[in-house]
C-alpha positions in Angstrom: -77.1 308.9 183.6 -75.9 311.9 186.0 -72.4 311.4 187.5 -74.1 312.2 191.0 -76.7 309.4 190.6 -74.0 306.9 189.4 -71.9 307.6 192.4 -75.1 306.8 194.7 -75.8 304.0 193.1 -72.3 302.9 193.4 -72.6 303.2 197.2 -75.9 301.0 197.4 -74.1 298.4 195.6 -72.2 298.3 198.5 -74.5 296.8 200.5 -76.4 293.1 201.0 -78.8 292.8 197.9 -81.6 292.4 201.0 -80.4 295.4 202.4 -80.8 297.0 198.9 -84.4 294.9 198.9 -86.4 298.1 201.3 -85.2 300.4 198.9 -86.4 298.4 195.8 -89.5 298.0 197.9 -89.6 301.6 198.7 -89.8 302.8 194.9 -91.9 299.6 193.4 -94.9 300.6 196.1 -94.4 304.8 195.7 -94.8 303.9 191.9 -97.9 301.5 192.1 -100.0 303.9 194.3 -99.4 306.5 191.7 -100.5 304.2 188.9 -102.2 300.8 187.7 -99.3 298.7 188.6 -99.5 296.1 190.2 -96.7 295.7 193.1 -95.1 292.8 192.5 -91.9 291.4 194.7 -90.0 288.3 193.6 -86.8 289.4 195.6 -86.9 287.1 198.3 -87.3 283.3 198.4 -89.9 282.8 200.7 -92.4 280.0 199.7 -96.3 281.1 198.7 -97.6 277.6 199.7 -97.5 275.4 203.5 -97.3 272.1 203.5 -100.9 271.3 205.4 -100.7 267.4 206.0 -97.2 267.0 208.4 -99.4 270.5 210.1 -102.7 269.0 210.1 -101.1 265.8 212.2 -98.9 267.8 214.0 -102.1 270.3 215.5 -103.7 266.6 215.6 -100.8 265.0 217.2 -100.8 267.7 220.1 -104.9 267.4 221.0 -103.9 263.9 221.7 -100.7 265.0 223.7 -102.6 267.7 225.6 -105.2 264.6 226.6 -101.7 262.6 228.4 -101.1 265.6 230.6 -104.9 265.5 231.9 -104.3 262.0 232.9 -102.5 263.2 236.1 -103.7 266.4 238.1 -107.2 265.4 237.2 -108.6 267.3 240.3 -106.3 270.5 239.3 -108.8 273.1 236.5 -106.0 274.3 234.3 -103.1 272.3 235.3 -102.1 269.3 233.7 -99.4 267.1 234.0 -96.1 265.5 232.8 -97.0 262.6 230.0 -96.7 258.9 231.0 -94.8 256.3 228.4 -96.5 253.2 229.4 -98.6 251.9 227.4 -98.7 255.3 225.3 -98.6 253.5 222.1 -101.8 252.1 222.7 -104.1 255.3 223.9 -102.2 257.2 221.2 -103.5 254.6 218.2 -107.3 254.1 220.1 -107.0 258.4 220.3 -106.6 258.2 216.4 -109.1 255.2 215.4 -112.0 257.0 217.4 -110.9 260.6 215.6 -109.6 258.4 212.2 -111.7 261.1 210.2 -109.8 264.3 211.4 -107.7 265.8 209.2 -103.8 264.2 210.0 -104.8 261.1 211.7 -104.2 259.1 208.4 -100.6 260.6 208.6 -100.1 259.8 212.2 -101.1 256.7 211.3 -98.1 255.7 208.2 -95.9 258.0 210.0 -96.4 255.3 213.3 -96.1 252.6 211.1 -93.1 253.6 209.5 -91.1 254.4 212.3 -91.8 251.1 213.9 -91.8 248.5 211.1 -89.0 250.3 208.7 -87.0 252.1 211.6 -87.6 249.6 214.1 -88.0 252.6 217.1 -90.0 251.3 219.9 -93.4 252.3 220.2 -94.2 253.2 223.9 -90.8 255.1 223.6 -91.7 256.9 220.2 -95.2 258.2 221.3 -93.8 259.3 224.3 -90.9 261.3 222.6 -94.2 262.7 220.8 -96.2 263.4 223.6 -93.3 265.5 225.5 -92.1 266.9 222.4 -94.8 268.7 221.7 -96.1 270.3 224.8 -92.9 271.1 225.2 -92.1 270.7 229.0 -89.0 269.6 229.4 -85.8 270.5 227.9 -84.2 269.3 225.1 -82.7 266.1 225.7 -80.4 264.8 224.3 -79.3 268.6 223.7 -78.4 268.3 220.1 -81.5 266.3 219.1 -84.2 264.4 220.7 -83.0 260.3 220.0 -86.3 259.5 217.9 -86.3 262.9 215.6 -82.5 262.0 214.8 -83.8 258.1 213.4 -86.7 259.9 211.6 -84.3 262.7 209.7 -81.4 260.2 209.4 -83.8 258.4 207.2 -85.3 261.4 205.3 -81.8 262.6 204.8 -80.4 259.3 203.3 -83.6 259.4 200.8 -83.9 263.4 199.9 -80.2 264.3 200.0 -78.6 261.1 199.4 -81.3 260.0 196.6 -82.5 256.9 198.2 -79.0 255.7 198.7 -79.5 252.8 201.3 -77.6 251.7 204.5 -76.3 255.6 204.8 -78.2 256.5 207.9 -76.8 256.0 210.3 -73.6 256.5 209.4 -74.6 260.5 210.4 -74.9 262.3 213.4 -77.0 265.4 213.5 -77.9 268.8 215.3 -80.8 270.5 215.0 -80.8 274.3 214.4 -83.0 277.3 214.9 -83.1 276.9 210.9 -80.3 277.4 207.8 -79.3 280.9 209.2 -78.3 279.7 213.1 -76.5 276.5 211.6 -74.1 278.8 209.5 -73.1 280.7 212.6 -72.8 278.0 214.4 -70.2 276.5 211.9 -68.0 279.3 211.6 -67.7 280.0 215.3 -66.8 276.3 216.3 -64.9 276.1 213.4 -62.7 279.1 214.4 -63.2 278.5 218.4 -61.6 274.7 218.1 -58.7 276.5 215.9 -59.8 274.5 212.5 -59.9 277.8 210.9 -57.7 280.8 211.9 -58.4 284.5 211.2 -57.3 285.4 207.7 -56.8 281.9 206.8 -57.6 281.1 203.1 -61.0 279.8 202.4 -62.8 279.1 199.3 -66.7 280.4 197.8 -67.9 278.3 194.7 -69.8 281.5 193.4 -72.7 282.9 192.7 -73.7 282.2 196.3 -76.2 283.4 199.2 -75.1 286.9 200.5 -73.9 285.9 204.0 -71.5 282.9 203.0 -69.6 286.4 201.2 -70.2 288.7 203.8 -69.2 286.5 206.9 -65.7 286.2 206.0 -65.4 290.0 205.8 -65.9 290.3 209.2 -63.1 291.4 212.0 -63.2 288.3 213.8 -62.4 286.4 210.7 -61.1 288.4 208.2 -60.5 285.3 205.9 -59.0 285.3 202.6 -61.2 284.1 200.1 -60.8 282.4 196.8 -64.2 282.2 194.5 -64.5 279.3 192.2 -67.2 280.9 189.8 -69.8 279.0 188.1 -68.6 280.7 184.6 -68.9 278.3 182.4 -71.2 279.1 179.2 -72.4 277.0 176.3 -71.6 277.4 172.7 -74.2 279.9 172.3 -72.5 282.3 175.2 -75.9 281.1 177.3 -74.8 280.4 180.9 -75.1 277.0 182.6 -73.8 277.6 186.0 -71.6 275.0 186.2 -67.8 274.9 187.3 -64.8 274.8 184.5 -62.0 272.7 185.2 -59.8 275.6 185.9 -61.9 277.1 188.7 -62.5 273.9 190.9 -58.6 272.8 190.0 -58.1 276.0 192.4 -59.0 273.9 195.2 -55.9 271.7 194.8 -54.0 274.6 196.6 -53.7 273.3 200.3 -53.8 276.1 201.5 -57.6 276.6 200.6 -58.6 275.1 204.2 -62.1 275.1 203.8 -64.9 275.3 200.9 -68.4 276.8 201.2 -71.5 276.0 198.8 -74.8 276.4 198.0 -76.2 273.1 196.4 -78.6 273.3 194.2 -77.0 277.4 193.8 -78.6 280.4 195.0 -78.9 282.3 192.8 -78.6 280.3 189.5 -80.5 277.6 190.8 -78.5 274.9 189.2 -77.4 271.6 191.1 -73.7 270.5 190.5 -73.2 268.7 187.4 -72.3 265.1 187.9 -68.7 266.1 186.2 -68.1 268.8 188.8 -69.5 266.7 191.3 -66.7 264.2 189.7 -64.0 266.1 189.6 -64.3 267.5 193.2 -64.3 264.3 194.8 -61.0 263.7 192.7 -59.4 267.0 193.7 -59.9 266.4 197.8 -59.0 263.1 197.6 -55.7 263.4 195.9 -54.7 266.7 196.5 -56.5 268.1 199.5 -57.3 265.3 202.0 -58.1 267.8 204.6 -60.1 270.4 202.8 -63.2 271.3 205.0 -66.4 271.5 203.0 -70.0 273.2 204.2 -72.9 272.4 201.6 -75.6 274.0 201.9 -78.9 271.7 200.4 -82.0 273.4 201.3 -83.0 273.6 197.4 -81.6 269.5 197.1 -85.9 268.8 197.1 -86.4 270.7 194.7 -84.1 269.0 192.4 -83.9 265.5 190.5 -82.1 262.9 191.4 -80.3 265.0 194.3 -77.6 263.4 195.4 -75.0 266.3 198.2 -71.5 265.8 198.8 -72.3 264.9 202.5 -71.9 261.6 200.6 -69.8 261.8 198.3 -67.4 263.2 201.1 -68.7 262.3 204.1 -65.5 262.9 206.3 -64.9 266.7 204.7 -68.7 267.3 205.1 -70.7 269.6 207.0 -74.5 269.4 205.7 -77.0 272.2 206.5 -80.9 271.0 205.4 -83.6 273.7 206.0 -87.0 272.6 206.1 -88.3 275.9 205.7 -88.6 276.5 201.4 -89.9 273.1 200.7 -93.1 273.3 203.4 -93.4 276.4 203.9 -91.9 276.8 207.1 -89.8 279.9 207.2 -91.5 280.8 210.1 -90.4 277.3 212.2 -86.9 278.0 211.9 -86.1 274.4 211.2 -82.8 273.0 210.0 -80.1 270.5 210.3 -76.3 270.2 210.3 -75.1 266.6 209.3 -72.0 264.9 209.8 -70.9 261.8 209.9 -69.5 259.8 212.9 -65.9 259.2 210.6 -64.7 262.4 209.6 -61.6 265.0 209.9 -62.8 267.5 212.0 -62.0 265.1 214.7 -58.7 264.0 213.4 -58.0 267.4 213.1 -58.9 269.2 216.3 -56.8 265.5 218.1 -53.7 266.5 215.5 -53.7 270.1 216.8 -50.6 271.3 219.0 -50.5 270.9 222.4 -51.1 274.5 223.1 -54.5 274.4 220.9 -55.7 271.1 222.4 -54.6 272.3 225.9 -56.7 275.5 225.2 -59.9 273.3 224.0 -59.2 271.4 227.0 -59.9 274.1 229.1 -62.7 274.9 226.8 -64.9 272.2 227.5 -63.3 270.6 230.4 -66.9 271.2 232.3 -68.9 269.3 230.4 -67.1 265.6 230.9 -64.1 264.3 232.5 -62.8 263.7 229.1 -63.2 267.1 227.1 -60.6 266.2 224.3 -63.0 263.4 223.3 -66.3 265.5 222.5 -66.8 264.7 218.7 -66.8 268.3 216.8 -70.5 268.0 216.3 -71.2 268.3 220.4 -68.6 270.9 220.5 -70.6 272.6 217.6 -73.7 272.4 220.2 -71.8 273.2 223.4 -70.5 276.4 221.3 -74.0 277.6 220.3 -74.5 278.1 224.1 -71.0 279.3 224.9 -70.1 276.1 226.6 -71.1 277.2 229.6 -75.5 276.8 228.8 -74.8 273.4 226.9 -77.2 271.9 229.5 -80.3 274.4 228.1 -79.2 273.9 224.5 -80.9 272.5 221.8 -84.1 273.6 219.0 -87.1 273.4 221.1 -88.7 270.1 221.2 -92.4 271.3 219.4 -90.0 272.5 216.9 -88.2 269.4 217.1 -91.6 267.5 216.5 -92.9 269.5 213.7 -89.7 268.7 211.7 -90.4 264.9 212.2 -94.1 265.5 210.6 -92.6 267.4 207.9 -90.1 264.5 207.2 -92.2 261.6 207.6 -94.6 263.0 204.9 -91.8 262.8 202.9 -90.8 259.0 204.2 -94.2 257.6 203.6 -95.1 259.2 200.8 -93.8 256.3 198.2 -94.6 257.9 194.7 -93.1 261.3 195.8 -96.3 262.9 195.2 -95.7 266.1 196.9 -92.3 266.3 195.2 -93.5 266.3 192.1 -96.3 269.0 192.5 -93.5 271.3 194.0 -91.1 270.9 191.0 -94.1 271.3 188.8 -94.7 274.6 189.7 -91.6 275.7 189.9 -90.8 274.8 186.7 -93.8 276.0 185.3 -93.5 279.9 187.1 -89.6 279.9 185.9 -91.2 279.1 182.1 -93.5 282.0 182.6 -91.0 284.3 183.3 -88.4 283.8 180.8 -90.8 283.1 178.0 -92.8 286.9 178.8 -89.1 287.9 178.7 -88.3 286.4 175.2 -85.3 284.8 177.0 -84.3 281.2 175.2 -84.8 278.5 178.1 -82.5 276.1 177.1 -83.3 272.7 178.2 -81.1 271.3 181.3 -81.4 268.8 183.6 -79.2 270.5 186.0 -81.6 273.5 186.2 -84.1 273.6 189.2 -85.6 276.6 189.3 -86.3 277.6 192.9 -84.6 281.0 191.7 -83.6 282.3 188.4 -79.9 284.6 187.4 -80.7 286.4 184.4 -77.7 288.1 183.6 -78.6 291.3 181.2 -76.0 291.9 179.2 -76.6 288.6 177.9 -79.6 289.3 176.2 -78.7 292.3 175.6 -75.7 291.0 173.7 -78.0 288.4 172.1 -81.3 291.2 171.3 -78.3 294.4 170.5 -75.2 293.6 169.6 -71.4 294.1 171.7 -71.7 297.8 171.1 -74.9 298.4 172.6 -73.8 296.4 175.6 -70.1 298.9 175.8 -72.8 301.6 175.6 -74.3 299.9 178.3 -71.8 299.6 180.8 -70.0 302.8 180.1 -73.2 305.5 180.9 -74.9 302.9 183.5 -74.4 301.6 187.0 -75.9 297.9 187.2 -77.9 298.6 190.3 -79.6 301.0 187.7 -81.6 298.0 186.3 -83.4 296.9 189.3 -83.9 300.4 190.8 -85.6 301.4 187.6 -87.7 298.0 187.4 -88.7 298.9 190.6 -89.7 303.0 189.9 -91.0 302.2 186.2 -93.1 298.8 186.3 -93.2 298.2 190.8 -91.5 294.9 190.0 -88.8 294.2 192.7 -85.7 291.7 191.7 -82.7 291.3 193.5 -79.1 292.4 191.6 -77.2 289.1 191.1 -74.0 291.0 191.5 -74.8 291.1 195.6 -74.4 287.3 195.1 -71.1 287.4 193.6 -72.5 287.2 190.2 -72.5 288.5 187.1 -72.6 292.5 187.5 -75.2 293.3 185.3 -77.2 289.7 186.4 -80.7 289.6 188.2 -81.9 287.5 190.7 -86.1 286.5 190.6 -87.4 283.9 193.2 -89.9 281.6 191.6 -91.1 281.0 194.6 -93.7 283.0 195.9 -96.1 284.6 193.1 -98.4 283.3 190.7 -97.9 282.2 187.6 -99.4 285.0 186.1 -97.2 287.6 187.6 -94.4 285.9 186.5 -95.3 286.4 183.1 -95.5 290.5 184.4 -92.7 290.1 185.6 -90.8 289.1 182.4 -92.9 291.6 180.4 -91.2 294.3 182.6 -87.7 292.8 182.1 -87.9 292.9 178.5 -89.8 296.7 178.8 -86.4 298.3 181.0 -84.3 296.3 178.6 -86.1 297.7 175.5 -86.0 301.4 176.9 -82.1 300.7 177.4 -81.8 300.0 174.0 -84.2 303.0 172.7 -81.5 305.4 175.2 -79.0 303.9 173.2 -80.5 304.7 169.5 -80.8 308.2 170.8 -77.2 308.9 172.0 -76.3 307.7 168.6 -78.7 309.8 166.6 -77.5 313.0 168.8 -74.1 312.3 168.5 -74.4 312.1 164.5 -76.0 315.3 164.5 -73.7 316.7 166.6 -70.6 315.2 163.9 -73.0 316.6 160.8 -72.9 320.3 162.8 -68.9 320.0 163.3 
């Protein structure tokens, strides 16, 4: 490889992998046009499925809600009124009975029974929230999340994030946000606005991790001192198991670390935190760093078996971000929640701030209430999301919230977890196809989730061709060269794992957006590029031997 090409690749590697992806797509499409190769983009985790039942329920509910609105303004063509609450549920049930054969009717019927019988929600109040919410004729009220939407999502979170833990729901407050990305922005903004983290403070990231968690702390407004907690543990055969050595977790005993961010199950390795790591983390926080603030991004938790979030292990410390985007094929809907226990360290630490900072916060929120000091942190996030002054118009749009309810209710009434088993089976089959065709060994691991796969090229280069080959590869090529060649020569797009603070020579493949047959081709392409490096290595050795003989 020439020095100029290596320099160019080093410059590219400084960019976010999601920006490098655009260059890779150009290369891959260009090659696909001039050859018979199929362009295969496994770089981004947008799923290729959509959950149909909750969408059917949503659109059918919308038809009923519009009929509700037409009960007033009857003589005005093209205009309807605001739905009424009294008798709303009886009208909804009649509608469903009349339209029982339509898609979505069965789920709505089961959802109503669950909400009224299990959650104890008043029938007319529920129907009214749904009718007005799906029509979207009012500002979100309450602004943080609609009343019964919160009850439903609490139950969903307890099931999916708490592994069916009983009695957890009402101990948590939720904030509905425009996807997990908005939730991340709101959390970082409010932590700083409320003096819980300040410019230059020390924070920790459990790596590899979704790139914005790496990039946001570097912004001028934060410039955090970042400590990486690396999932560097390997098994006796030298294979990654993507868990955290005790020595890495023990870094968190340092109380100068104020904030910990993690994605669980991880992105890109896609492993849930092991029981051992979870227990050690809990012990560290309770014994050595009780004021450690934790942000856990659990978007992939529903793809894991027996998943339990840190929000239920360390409820006082943990802000949980959960997005509906991946599990339900709903990235375009922008649906997520932030969950926080009612009894939490954030409120306690705000109350214990120095007087000058408490006075600053009193002035910041005084337009909202006569007692701004008593505003919980989660409601401060809502206000901060609209620069406080626009708090009265804050909140996720009400139609989005009703769709979120339908997603959650589908799972709550699915007592056999049929949908979950289908999703897990599909991504595991794709993962197996990728690794088998690449020639790599996928060791059984109950903590592996498989929504993504992070492949360390150096590990397999060492297994196939030995240490000397790996030394030559590192000395003569930039790590980014692998994904560039993959795109240019095989029309396959994967992301560089180094962009996620993973091993330099690792690559990330999404298992969510292509067919099983496509992943066979991707695995073969990965093997092809690795093999071609080995051919170059052998050629270089041969040339070196010839030069030595001449001398």
